[in-house]
OpenMM code with the backbone's topology and positions (N, CA, C; nanometers):
from openmm import Vec3, app, unit

residues = "GLY ALA SER PRO GLN ALA GLU GLU LEU ALA ALA GLU ALA THR GLU ALA LEU ALA ALA GLU ALA ALA ALA GLU ALA THR ALA THR VAL SER LEU ARG THR LEU SER ARG ARG ALA ALA PHE GLY ALA GLU ILE GLU CYS LYS VAL TRP PRO ALA SER VAL LEU LEU ALA ARG TRP LEU TRP GLN HIS PRO TRP LEU VAL ARG GLY ARG SER VAL LEU GLU LEU GLY ALA GLY VAL GLY LEU ALA GLY LEU GLY ALA ALA LYS CYS GLY ALA ALA ARG VAL ALA LEU THR ASP ILE ASN ARG LYS ALA LEU GLN GLN ALA ARG".split()
positions = [
    Vec3(0.0693, -0.1276, 0.0376),
    Vec3(-0.0061, -0.0165, -0.0176),
    Vec3(0.0775, 0.1193, 0.0261),
    Vec3(-0.0255, 0.2224, 0.0166),
    Vec3(0.0419, 0.3471, 0.0372),
    Vec3(0.1119, 0.3881, 0.1304),
    Vec3(0.1988, 0.4527, 0.1440),
    Vec3(0.3105, 0.5295, 0.2781),
    Vec3(0.1772, 0.5883, 0.3492),
    Vec3(0.2504, 0.6310, 0.4969),
    Vec3(0.1734, 0.6633, 0.6046),
    Vec3(0.1051, 0.8106, 0.5460),
    Vec3(0.2358, 0.8343, 0.5313),
    Vec3(0.2133, 1.0354, 0.5141),
    Vec3(0.1033, 1.0436, 0.3589),
    Vec3(0.1086, 0.9558, 0.2642),
    Vec3(0.0239, 0.9637, 0.1533),
    Vec3(-0.1466, 0.9409, 0.1951),
    Vec3(-0.1571, 0.8136, 0.2932),
    Vec3(-0.2820, 0.7927, 0.3451),
    Vec3(-0.3403, 0.9223, 0.4580),
    Vec3(-0.2647, 1.0227, 0.5109),
    Vec3(-0.3193, 1.1050, 0.5935),
    Vec3(-0.2941, 1.2039, 0.5038),
    Vec3(-0.2496, 1.2872, 0.4154),
    Vec3(-0.2846, 1.3522, 0.2796),
    Vec3(-0.4298, 1.3450, 0.2334),
    Vec3(-0.4141, 1.2398, 0.1744),
    Vec3(-0.5790, 1.1590, 0.1519),
    Vec3(-0.6867, 1.2415, 0.2076),
    Vec3(-0.6669, 1.1398, 0.3785),
    Vec3(-0.7390, 1.1489, 0.4044),
    Vec3(-0.7925, 1.3214, 0.4625),
    Vec3(-0.6954, 1.3885, 0.5029),
    Vec3(-0.7342, 1.5514, 0.4827),
    Vec3(-0.8254, 1.6293, 0.3620),
    Vec3(-0.7410, 1.5470, 0.2382),
    Vec3(-0.7944, 1.6117, 0.1261),
    Vec3(-0.9508, 1.6262, 0.1107),
    Vec3(-0.9714, 1.4618, 0.1394),
    Vec3(-1.1201, 1.4069, 0.1523),
    Vec3(-1.1685, 1.5191, 0.2830),
    Vec3(-1.1123, 1.4996, 0.4040),
    Vec3(-1.2020, 1.5701, 0.4874),
    Vec3(-1.1777, 1.7325, 0.4520),
    Vec3(-1.1437, 1.7762, 0.3758),
    Vec3(-1.1545, 1.9216, 0.3309),
    Vec3(-1.2160, 1.9683, 0.2140),
    Vec3(-1.2638, 1.8324, 0.1202),
    Vec3(-1.3915, 1.7994, 0.0244),
    Vec3(-1.4945, 1.8143, 0.0402),
    Vec3(-1.4966, 1.7121, 0.1870),
    Vec3(-1.6554, 1.7085, 0.2738),
    Vec3(-1.6560, 1.8442, 0.3446),
    Vec3(-1.6030, 1.8686, 0.3902),
    Vec3(-1.6661, 2.0189, 0.4745),
    Vec3(-1.6959, 2.1131, 0.4028),
    Vec3(-1.6029, 2.1632, 0.2711),
    Vec3(-1.6284, 2.2247, 0.1325),
    Vec3(-1.7788, 2.2099, 0.0720),
    Vec3(-1.8006, 2.0643, 0.1095),
    Vec3(-1.9474, 2.0379, -0.0167),
    Vec3(-2.0864, 2.1141, 0.1490),
    Vec3(-2.0064, 2.0305, 0.2544),
    Vec3(-2.0655, 2.0581, 0.4177),
    Vec3(-2.1585, 2.2364, 0.3162),
    Vec3(-2.0530, 2.3152, 0.3945),
    Vec3(-2.0459, 2.4293, 0.3491),
    Vec3(-2.1600, 2.4975, 0.1928),
    Vec3(-2.1311, 2.4371, 0.1163),
    Vec3(-2.2035, 2.4822, -0.0224),
    Vec3(-2.3101, 2.4142, 0.0393),
    Vec3(-2.3601, 2.3017, 0.0445),
    Vec3(-2.5097, 2.2689, 0.0685),
    Vec3(-2.6088, 2.3287, 0.1852),
    Vec3(-2.5140, 2.3799, 0.2831),
    Vec3(-2.5695, 2.4482, 0.3675),
    Vec3(-2.6014, 2.6398, 0.3482),
    Vec3(-2.5028, 2.7080, 0.3170),
    Vec3(-2.5277, 2.8317, 0.2325),
    Vec3(-2.6316, 2.8116, 0.1252),
    Vec3(-2.7310, 2.9985, 0.2482),
    Vec3(-2.8178, 3.0286, 0.1444),
    Vec3(-2.8086, 3.1865, 0.1638),
    Vec3(-2.8298, 3.2107, 0.0227),
    Vec3(-2.8362, 3.3503, -0.0098),
    Vec3(-2.9192, 3.3766, -0.0337),
    Vec3(-3.0346, 3.4944, -0.0041),
    Vec3(-3.1137, 3.5364, -0.0525),
    Vec3(-3.1409, 3.6450, -0.0895),
    Vec3(-3.1763, 3.7008, -0.1962),
    Vec3(-3.1445, 3.8391, -0.2583),
    Vec3(-3.3245, 3.8190, -0.3730),
    Vec3(-3.4059, 3.9733, -0.3053),
    Vec3(-3.4502, 4.0158, -0.3577),
    Vec3(-3.4924, 4.1741, -0.3747),
    Vec3(-3.4865, 4.1440, -0.5677),
    Vec3(-3.5403, 4.2619, -0.6346),
    Vec3(-3.6685, 4.3098, -0.6576),
    Vec3(-3.6568, 4.4259, -0.6283),
    Vec3(-3.8427, 4.4487, -0.7006),
    Vec3(-3.8617, 4.4614, -0.8421),
    Vec3(-3.9380, 4.4658, -0.8544),
    Vec3(-3.9924, 4.4428, -1.0191),
    Vec3(-3.9872, 4.5852, -1.0304),
    Vec3(-3.9634, 4.6089, -1.1564),
    Vec3(-4.0145, 4.8175, -1.1616),
    Vec3(-4.1321, 4.8809, -1.1602),
    Vec3(-4.2528, 4.7566, -1.1610),
    Vec3(-4.3948, 4.8272, -1.1358),
    Vec3(-4.3488, 4.7812, -0.9820),
    Vec3(-4.3546, 4.7272, -0.8965),
    Vec3(-4.3400, 4.6991, -0.7776),
    Vec3(-4.2306, 4.8516, -0.7328),
    Vec3(-4.1629, 4.8926, -0.7957),
    Vec3(-4.0610, 5.0159, -0.7006),
    Vec3(-4.0852, 5.1328, -0.8100),
    Vec3(-4.1875, 5.0852, -0.9101),
    Vec3(-4.2367, 5.2495, -0.8868),
    Vec3(-4.4105, 5.3082, -0.8865),
    Vec3(-4.4394, 5.1812, -0.8787),
    Vec3(-4.5638, 5.1726, -0.8857),
    Vec3(-4.6776, 5.0642, -0.9557),
    Vec3(-4.7904, 5.0660, -0.9385),
    Vec3(-4.8809, 5.0171, -1.0129),
    Vec3(-4.9522, 5.0980, -1.1394),
    Vec3(-4.9197, 5.1949, -1.1522),
    Vec3(-4.9797, 5.3037, -1.2191),
    Vec3(-4.8531, 5.3467, -1.2829),
    Vec3(-4.7008, 5.2279, -1.3819),
    Vec3(-4.6360, 5.3030, -1.3878),
    Vec3(-4.6207, 5.3879, -1.5510),
    Vec3(-4.7572, 5.3007, -1.6298),
    Vec3(-4.8089, 5.3723, -1.7860),
    Vec3(-4.8517, 5.4551, -1.7375),
    Vec3(-4.8609, 5.5201, -1.6459),
    Vec3(-4.9310, 5.7317, -1.6412),
    Vec3(-4.8308, 5.7214, -1.5900),
    Vec3(-4.7170, 5.7744, -1.5676),
    Vec3(-4.6238, 5.8195, -1.4868),
    Vec3(-4.5801, 5.9022, -1.6093),
    Vec3(-4.5300, 5.9997, -1.5720),
    Vec3(-4.4528, 6.0984, -1.6499),
    Vec3(-4.3413, 6.0827, -1.6473),
    Vec3(-4.2024, 6.0704, -1.6653),
    Vec3(-4.0754, 6.0591, -1.5677),
    Vec3(-4.0125, 6.2076, -1.6259),
    Vec3(-3.9317, 6.2357, -1.4836),
    Vec3(-3.8639, 6.4289, -1.5089),
    Vec3(-3.7691, 6.3847, -1.5743),
    Vec3(-3.7314, 6.2660, -1.6511),
    Vec3(-3.6046, 6.3076, -1.8017),
    Vec3(-3.7048, 6.3413, -1.9308),
    Vec3(-3.8357, 6.2956, -1.8954),
    Vec3(-3.8802, 6.3842, -2.0531),
    Vec3(-3.9179, 6.4499, -1.9868),
    Vec3(-3.9702, 6.5607, -1.8859),
    Vec3(-3.9796, 6.6703, -1.8987),
    Vec3(-3.8709, 6.7642, -1.9301),
    Vec3(-3.7461, 6.7044, -1.9026),
    Vec3(-3.6253, 6.8331, -1.9149),
    Vec3(-3.6294, 6.7807, -2.0621),
    Vec3(-3.6453, 6.6859, -2.1344),
    Vec3(-3.6328, 6.6237, -2.2594),
    Vec3(-3.7433, 6.7134, -2.3303),
    Vec3(-3.8391, 6.6968, -2.3230),
    Vec3(-3.9395, 6.8916, -2.4031),
    Vec3(-3.9430, 6.9372, -2.3935),
    Vec3(-3.8438, 6.9884, -2.2129),
    Vec3(-3.8450, 7.1757, -2.2519),
    Vec3(-3.7264, 7.2130, -2.3142),
    Vec3(-3.6479, 7.0761, -2.3039),
    Vec3(-3.4714, 7.0902, -2.4047),
    Vec3(-3.5224, 7.1602, -2.5413),
    Vec3(-3.6172, 7.0206, -2.6251),
    Vec3(-3.6518, 7.0323, -2.7364),
    Vec3(-3.7086, 7.2198, -2.7928),
    Vec3(-3.8146, 7.2657, -2.6417),
    Vec3(-3.8834, 7.3819, -2.7247),
    Vec3(-3.7693, 7.5006, -2.7252),
    Vec3(-3.7016, 7.4632, -2.6608),
    Vec3(-3.5739, 7.6018, -2.6070),
    Vec3(-3.4566, 7.5227, -2.7210),
    Vec3(-3.4939, 7.4377, -2.8122),
    Vec3(-3.3558, 7.4248, -2.9448),
    Vec3(-3.4397, 7.3165, -3.1109),
    Vec3(-3.5978, 7.3976, -3.1300),
    Vec3(-3.6441, 7.3382, -3.1568),
    Vec3(-3.5734, 7.3479, -3.3901),
    Vec3(-3.5225, 7.4044, -3.3586),
    Vec3(-3.4566, 7.3596, -3.4837),
    Vec3(-3.3777, 7.2237, -3.5014),
    Vec3(-3.3591, 7.2025, -3.3789),
    Vec3(-3.3124, 7.0496, -3.3967),
    Vec3(-3.3806, 6.9438, -3.4478),
    Vec3(-3.5153, 6.9554, -3.4254),
    Vec3(-3.6141, 6.8285, -3.4201),
    Vec3(-3.6804, 6.9294, -3.6435),
    Vec3(-3.7225, 7.0188, -3.6300),
    Vec3(-3.7989, 7.0986, -3.7475),
    Vec3(-3.7793, 7.0483, -3.8514),
    Vec3(-3.8520, 6.9982, -3.9269),
    Vec3(-3.8696, 6.9165, -4.0725),
    Vec3(-3.8250, 6.8006, -4.0697),
    Vec3(-3.7485, 6.6902, -3.9376),
    Vec3(-3.7140, 6.5974, -3.9483),
    Vec3(-3.7577, 6.4608, -3.8443),
    Vec3(-3.7412, 6.3437, -3.9004),
    Vec3(-3.8461, 6.1860, -3.8377),
    Vec3(-3.7707, 6.2042, -3.7179),
    Vec3(-3.8635, 6.2025, -3.6284),
    Vec3(-3.7774, 6.1647, -3.4356),
    Vec3(-3.8930, 6.0230, -3.4431),
    Vec3(-3.7430, 5.9361, -3.4194),
    Vec3(-3.7971, 5.8135, -3.2848),
    Vec3(-3.7484, 5.7912, -3.1531),
    Vec3(-3.8647, 5.7653, -3.0682),
    Vec3(-3.8224, 5.7963, -2.9012),
    Vec3(-3.8186, 5.6773, -2.8363),
    Vec3(-3.7698, 5.6230, -2.7926),
    Vec3(-3.7639, 5.5137, -2.7743),
    Vec3(-3.7655, 5.5324, -2.6295),
    Vec3(-3.8508, 5.4232, -2.5649),
    Vec3(-3.9027, 5.4535, -2.3993),
    Vec3(-3.9903, 5.5592, -2.3576),
    Vec3(-4.0465, 5.5659, -2.4818),
    Vec3(-4.1453, 5.6586, -2.4530),
    Vec3(-4.2207, 5.6665, -2.3288),
    Vec3(-4.2792, 5.5759, -2.2795),
    Vec3(-4.3897, 5.6140, -2.2166),
    Vec3(-4.5234, 5.6721, -2.2398),
    Vec3(-4.5852, 5.7754, -2.1482),
    Vec3(-4.6730, 5.8196, -2.2197),
    Vec3(-4.6353, 5.9641, -2.3680),
    Vec3(-4.4994, 5.9696, -2.4011),
    Vec3(-4.4743, 6.0106, -2.4767),
    Vec3(-4.4633, 6.1946, -2.5001),
    Vec3(-4.4505, 6.2028, -2.3564),
    Vec3(-4.3783, 6.3974, -2.3397),
    Vec3(-4.2887, 6.3718, -2.4395),
    Vec3(-4.1928, 6.3411, -2.3979),
    Vec3(-4.0499, 6.4192, -2.5568),
    Vec3(-4.1122, 6.4698, -2.6950),
    Vec3(-4.1917, 6.2857, -2.6906),
    Vec3(-4.2365, 6.3202, -2.8497),
    Vec3(-4.3199, 6.4149, -2.8232),
    Vec3(-4.3902, 6.4141, -2.8004),
    Vec3(-4.4667, 6.5419, -2.8235),
    Vec3(-4.4677, 6.6356, -2.8052),
    Vec3(-4.3315, 6.6924, -2.7264),
    Vec3(-4.2688, 6.7906, -2.7561),
    Vec3(-4.1939, 6.8130, -2.9145),
    Vec3(-4.1215, 6.7383, -2.9780),
    Vec3(-4.1166, 6.6671, -3.0890),
    Vec3(-4.1527, 6.7211, -3.1854),
    Vec3(-4.2939, 6.6677, -3.1821),
    Vec3(-4.4106, 6.7231, -3.2363),
    Vec3(-4.4245, 6.8834, -3.2726),
    Vec3(-4.4556, 6.9424, -3.1495),
    Vec3(-4.4993, 7.0896, -3.0864),
    Vec3(-4.3839, 7.1941, -3.1888),
    Vec3(-4.2407, 7.1273, -3.1390),
    Vec3(-4.1008, 7.1801, -3.2238),
    Vec3(-4.1446, 7.1792, -3.3792),
    Vec3(-4.2361, 7.1233, -3.4500),
    Vec3(-4.2290, 7.1380, -3.6055),
    Vec3(-4.1450, 6.9887, -3.7060),
    Vec3(-4.1273, 6.8447, -3.6285),
    Vec3(-4.1043, 6.7408, -3.6624),
    Vec3(-4.1957, 6.6998, -3.7449),
    Vec3(-4.0892, 6.6431, -3.8661),
    Vec3(-4.2291, 6.5972, -3.9801),
    Vec3(-4.2960, 6.4563, -3.9440),
    Vec3(-4.2103, 6.3692, -3.8517),
    Vec3(-4.3091, 6.2695, -3.8068),
    Vec3(-4.1955, 6.2212, -3.6805),
    Vec3(-4.2908, 6.1710, -3.6101),
    Vec3(-4.2772, 6.1394, -3.4579),
    Vec3(-4.3061, 5.9779, -3.4585),
    Vec3(-4.1901, 5.9001, -3.4243),
    Vec3(-4.2322, 5.7629, -3.3817),
    Vec3(-4.2613, 5.7501, -3.2523),
    Vec3(-4.3476, 5.6683, -3.1237),
    Vec3(-4.2552, 5.6305, -3.0395),
    Vec3(-4.2832, 5.4897, -3.0130),
    Vec3(-4.2209, 5.4397, -2.9036),
    Vec3(-4.1696, 5.3479, -2.8884),
    Vec3(-4.1611, 5.2723, -2.7376),
    Vec3(-4.2393, 5.1715, -2.6830),
    Vec3(-4.1647, 5.1272, -2.5437),
    Vec3(-4.2392, 5.0353, -2.5406),
    Vec3(-4.2341, 4.9624, -2.4257),
    Vec3(-4.2234, 4.7866, -2.4156),
    Vec3(-4.3615, 4.7737, -2.3807),
    Vec3(-4.4249, 4.8930, -2.3498),
    Vec3(-4.5510, 4.8687, -2.2113),
    Vec3(-4.6778, 4.8690, -2.3153),
    Vec3(-4.6955, 4.8327, -2.3438),
    Vec3(-4.8404, 4.8076, -2.4584),
    Vec3(-4.9499, 4.9950, -2.3877),
    Vec3(-4.9510, 4.9460, -2.2777),
    Vec3(-5.0230, 5.0211, -2.1834),
    Vec3(-5.0079, 5.1632, -2.1719),
    Vec3(-4.8781, 5.1904, -2.1698),
    Vec3(-4.8358, 5.3071, -2.2108),
    Vec3(-4.8463, 5.4104, -2.3044),
    Vec3(-4.7966, 5.3086, -2.4635),
    Vec3(-4.8423, 5.3184, -2.5404),
    Vec3(-4.9653, 5.3736, -2.6375),
    Vec3(-5.1050, 5.3065, -2.5109),
    Vec3(-5.2345, 5.3949, -2.5321),
    Vec3(-5.2293, 5.5254, -2.5034),
    Vec3(-5.1632, 5.5066, -2.3514),
    Vec3(-5.1850, 5.6659, -2.2876),
    Vec3(-5.1334, 5.7240, -2.3863),
    Vec3(-5.0725, 5.7427, -2.4520),
    Vec3(-4.9548, 5.8448, -2.5433),
    Vec3(-5.0599, 5.8375, -2.6517),
    Vec3(-5.1425, 5.7929, -2.7029),
    Vec3(-5.2355, 5.8270, -2.8009),
    Vec3(-5.3200, 5.9432, -2.7301),
] * unit.nanometer
topology = app.Topology()
chain = topology.addChain("A")
for resn in residues:
    res = topology.addResidue(resn, chain)
    for name in ("N", "CA", "C"):
        topology.addAtom(name, app.Element.getBySymbol(name[0]), res)
């Protein structure tokens, strides 16, 4: 057979692996991430986001940037920035959002 030292090393390695496996089996990690709806409220599709207000105001101050052009608003929500672009003379405005209810509100 194996030398006593080799057997001792094998026994230590086996114990270490067993302890590691036990630690992994008993470790519990609990993460909780709020959904977007839970974090911002149930009426998320009716929310006017502060960034859209700022963008609409900025477009109103710089209408030449969109006048006569096509504008695509990504993540439009209720479409305030797109409405601002239309009022500033954009030739065509397309609103997109993953939330259908938000787009229905934008119409």
